[in-house]
N, C-alpha and C positions, 0 to 999 in steps of 0.2 A: 459409451460414456453416459453416465446419469447426470441429470440436471436438477437443480434445486432453486426454489424462489429465494430471492434476496430479501430476507425479512418479510414484511407484509406487502412488498411491491409485487407487480405483475411480471417483472423481468426475471429470467432464469439464467443462472450461471452454472457452468460445468463443475462437478464435484472436485475436479483437479484444476488448478489454475497454473499459469506460467508466470513466474516472477523473475525480475531482472536485477535484484539487489546484489551488489558486489560483482556479478558476472559481466554484465554489459559494459563495454569499454575497458574495464579493468582486466578482464580475461577473454572477452569475445568481441570481435568487431562485427561489422554489418553482415559479412558473408556467413559467419558462424551463427549469428542471430537469425538470419533467414532460414538456415537449415534446421535449427532447433525449433523455431516457431512454426515452421511448416510441418514438422513431425508432430508437434503438439496439436496443431489445428486439424491435421488429418486423422488424429486419434479422437477427435471430438471436443478438444479444449476450445472454449470460446471466450475465455476470460484471461486478459493479459495485464499484469500488475506492474506498476512503476512508481516513482516518486521524484520530485524535482531535485532532491538532495542526492540521489544516487549518482555517484561519479561526478558530482558537481554539475548536474544537468545533462551530462553526456550520455547517460543511460537512456534518457528520453529521446535524445537525438539518434542514437543507434536504433532504437525501436521504431522511431518514425521513419528512418530510411528503410528499415526492413518492411514495414507496412507498404511503403511506396513500391518496393520491388515485388512484393507478394501480390499486390493488386487484388486483395480480397474485397468482396462486396462489404461496404461499411456496416450494413445491418447484420452481418453474420458474426461479428465479434464485438466484445466489450473491452474497454480500456479504462484502467483506474490509475490515478496518481494522487500524490499527497503533498500537503503544505504544512510547514511550521519552521524548520530550521533555516530555510533560505539559502541563498548562494553568495551573499555579500555580508560585510560586517557593519553596514550602516545601522544606526540605532533603530530604524523602523523596518529593517530588512532581515532580521534574524530572530529566531526564537520567539515568534509572535504569530498570533492569528488575528491581528487587527485588519480592518476593512481594506486599507491601502495595500497591505502585503498580499492578502488573498486575491484581490482583483488583479494586481500586477502579476502575481504568481500564475494564475490560470492563463492569462494572456501570453506569458512567456512560455509556459508549458505547451500550449497549443501550437505556438510557432516551432518549438523543437520537434513536436510530434508530426507537424505538417497536417494537422487535422482541424476540422471545424468545431469539433466538440469531443469531450471525453464522456464516458458513461457514468463514472463514479469518481468523486473526489473525497479524500479523507482529510480531517484535521489530524496531522501525523502525531501530535502529542497535545495534551491540554496546555492552555496558556493561563498562567496564574495572574497575569497583569491586565489582559484585555477582558472587559465584561463579556460573558457568554452571549448576552443579547446582541452585542455588536457582531460577533462571529456568526450567529444564527442568521441575522439579517443579510450579511455579506454572502453567505452560502446560498440563501434563498434567492438573492438577486442574480447570482451567477447561473443558477438553474433557470430562472425566469428569462434570462438573456439567451438561453439555449447553448451555453458553453459547457454545461454538464447536465446530466439527467437526474442523478441522485447524489446525496452526500452522506458521509458517515464519520466515524471517529476511530482513533487508534490509540490504545493504551490509556483511555479515559477511565476515571473512576465511575462507578455506577451512579453515584449522586450527581456527577457533572453531566452525564448523559441524560438523566431524568430531568434536570434543570433545562437543558437544551430542548428536549421534547416539549416540556410544559410551556416554555417561552414560545415555541413555534405554534403550538396549539392555541395559545391565548391570542396570538396575532394572525392566525390563519396563514402561517408560513410553511414552506417545505421543511418537513422534519428530517432529522438524521435517521437513517434506516438500518445501519449496520456498524458493528464494532470489529476492528481487526487487532486482536491481541496476539502476543506470542503464545503458541500452544504446542507442546511436545511432551515427551516423557519426563523432562526435567522442569518444565514450566507449565503449570496447570491452574494457577490461582484465579485467573479471570474467567474460568469456566466453572468455578465453585463458589460457595458462600453467597454473598448478596447477588451475584450475577445470575445464579440459577433462577431465582424468583424474578429477577429483572427481565431476563430473556423471555420468560413465560408470560408475564403480565403485560409487557409492552410489545410482544411479538417482534422484538429487535433481532435483526439478523447478525450473523457472524461469519467472517472469513478469518483466516489465521495467517501468521507469518512464522517462518522457520520451523516447519513441522518436523524436519530432520535435525534440528538443532545445529544448523550450519554445516551439516554433513557428519556430525559426530555419530549419529545413530546408524550411519551406513557402515561403520567399521573401518572407514578409510584412514582414520587417525590412530588406529590401534597400535601401530608400530612406529609412531612418530609423525612428523609433518611432511607430507609429500611436497616436493619442490613446486609442482604445478597446481597446488591447491590454494584455496582462499586463505588458509591458515598461514601461508608463507608470504602473503602480500604485504607490502609496505603500508603502514597505516592501520593494519589489523592485528597489531601485537596483542591486543586484548583477547582476540579470538585464538591466537596461538597459545596463550596461557590456558585458556579454557580447554583447548584440544589436548594439551599436555596433561592437564589434570585428569581428564576422563580417559585419555588414551593410555597406552602401555607405560609410557614414561612416568605417569602420575600415579600408578598403582603399586 
């Protein structure tokens, strides 16, 4: 396994990471999670990705139970999670990056993980209502409290990321260090255009999500939707439509 620095930080992450979106709780319980994570770890993967919204928080719970059973030395692996959508419908509990939600979010995630800290927290989407300065300060405080080591963004516009960096620099706060966009054969926009110059000039790091386009690029959907695939899950009808479009039924 090869490792790369996370942006301009001194921490190194494996070139391949292990993600839990859709899979944990929806398709895999703790026993299966332990087996999969152990196989990844033995192959050199040190980076395990999650988000509070995955399976309504249960993905973090499954991963936390797996960590507990695996009993790995905490310094030997990294964990990331993300905040934005929330788990409840309260006016201050969904679709926001306000200070209240972020601090409550990290506390709840740590409880589900059964960990003292996570290594990386993302703002899962940009928030058009909360001032970016409020979000930057909250993420800075979470890091200062030792509940996370680094923070980043996911699917933010280049201009929004630059604003966050400049705010952090102006107030000597912890800056965001990494963006996590969708990137695969079908989705490449956030690695082109303004982002090329932005990554170079600011030394911003990048992880990605859905490198196989939710399995489309494996060919598993070429002859329809397998009954045991994520394309057949309730609540993922949008994915089924996409699979049908690119698979044999849509050609």
